[in-house]
C-alpha positions in Angstrom: 22.6 27.8 -71.1 21.8 25.6 -67.9 24.9 23.6 -68.1 26.8 27.0 -68.5 25.0 28.5 -65.5 25.6 25.4 -63.5 29.3 25.4 -64.5 29.9 29.2 -63.5 28.1 28.1 -60.0 30.2 25.2 -59.4 33.2 27.2 -60.0 32.3 30.0 -57.9 31.4 27.8 -55.0 34.5 25.6 -55.3 37.0 28.0 -56.6 36.4 30.1 -53.2 36.6 27.0 -50.9 40.2 26.6 -51.1 40.8 30.2 -49.9 42.2 31.1 -46.6 39.5 33.0 -44.6 40.5 35.4 -41.6 37.9 35.1 -39.3 37.0 38.2 -37.2 39.6 39.1 -34.2 38.8 37.5 -30.6 39.1 39.7 -27.9 41.3 37.6 -25.4 41.0 38.4 -21.5 43.9 38.0 -19.7 44.5 37.8 -15.7 47.1 40.0 -14.1 49.5 36.9 -13.9 48.9 36.0 -17.5 49.6 39.6 -18.7 53.1 39.5 -16.5 54.2 36.7 -18.9 53.5 38.7 -22.1 56.7 40.0 -23.8 56.3 43.7 -24.1 58.2 45.1 -27.0 58.2 47.5 -30.0 55.0 45.7 -31.2 53.1 45.9 -28.4 51.0 48.8 -26.7 49.5 49.2 -23.5 46.5 51.5 -23.3 44.7 53.0 -20.2 41.3 54.0 -21.5 40.2 55.7 -18.2 40.1 59.4 -17.9 43.2 61.7 -17.4 42.2 62.3 -13.7 42.3 58.5 -13.1 45.3 57.9 -15.0 47.2 60.7 -13.1 46.4 59.0 -10.0 48.3 56.0 -10.8 48.7 53.8 -14.1 50.7 50.7 -15.2 54.2 51.9 -16.1 54.4 52.6 -20.0 50.6 52.7 -20.4 49.5 55.4 -22.8 46.5 57.1 -22.0 43.6 57.2 -24.4 40.4 58.6 -22.6 37.4 56.3 -23.8 34.5 58.3 -22.1 36.0 61.7 -23.4 36.2 60.3 -27.4 40.0 60.2 -27.4 40.2 56.6 -27.9 37.9 56.6 -31.0 40.1 59.1 -32.6 43.3 57.5 -31.6 41.9 54.3 -32.9 42.0 55.6 -36.4 45.7 56.1 -36.3 47.0 53.2 -34.6 48.8 50.2 -36.4 46.4 47.3 -36.7 49.3 44.9 -36.8 50.3 45.7 -33.3 49.4 44.2 -30.3 47.1 45.9 -27.9 46.6 45.4 -24.3 43.7 47.4 -22.8 42.5 48.2 -19.1 40.5 50.5 -17.2 38.9 50.8 -13.8 36.8 47.6 -13.6 36.9 46.2 -17.3 33.9 47.8 -18.7 35.2 50.5 -20.6 38.4 48.4 -21.7 35.6 45.4 -23.1 34.1 48.1 -25.0 37.0 49.7 -26.4 38.2 46.1 -27.5 34.9 45.7 -29.3 35.8 49.0 -31.0 39.0 47.8 -32.0 37.7 44.5 -33.2 35.1 46.1 -35.5 37.9 48.3 -36.8 39.9 45.3 -37.8 42.4 45.0 -35.4 43.5 41.4 -34.7 45.7 41.5 -31.6 43.3 42.8 -28.8 43.8 41.8 -25.1 41.5 43.0 -22.3 43.5 43.2 -19.0 40.2 44.3 -16.9 40.6 46.6 -14.0 43.6 48.8 -12.9 43.5 47.8 -9.2 43.6 44.3 -9.9 46.5 44.7 -11.9 48.5 46.8 -9.4 47.5 44.5 -6.6 49.1 41.6 -8.7 52.3 43.8 -8.2 52.6 45.1 -11.8 54.6 48.5 -11.9 52.6 51.4 -11.7 53.5 55.2 -11.7 51.6 58.4 -11.3 51.1 61.6 -13.0 50.6 62.6 -16.6 53.4 61.9 -19.1 53.8 63.8 -22.0 51.9 62.0 -25.0 53.2 61.9 -28.6 
């Protein structure tokens, strides 16, 4: 009986050892310059997690609004494609950092925190004002 127990234990230990383990996602921070070098395409999503008022006053061109403070972000997250690459920003980097952590906990693998809007704007990234129709 003891030999059987040892055999089962050894099989479990060594049988699982060869299986690739996907570790938890890591939120990567990008500078405005690093972000400029990224290839934006249909598999990438730029998300502004500020309030609608902040977004309307100016946001990065092509960014979708998903208000973190208002709870919209937590709801939107449930419907997003986990295979896409997400770039998040807010006013200072605080909300985008919190939002990125929520995405990480939800199982997203490709998350980039861009920090604050003002530094992105000052780096010459294209911006626009107003609220666009959201899908």
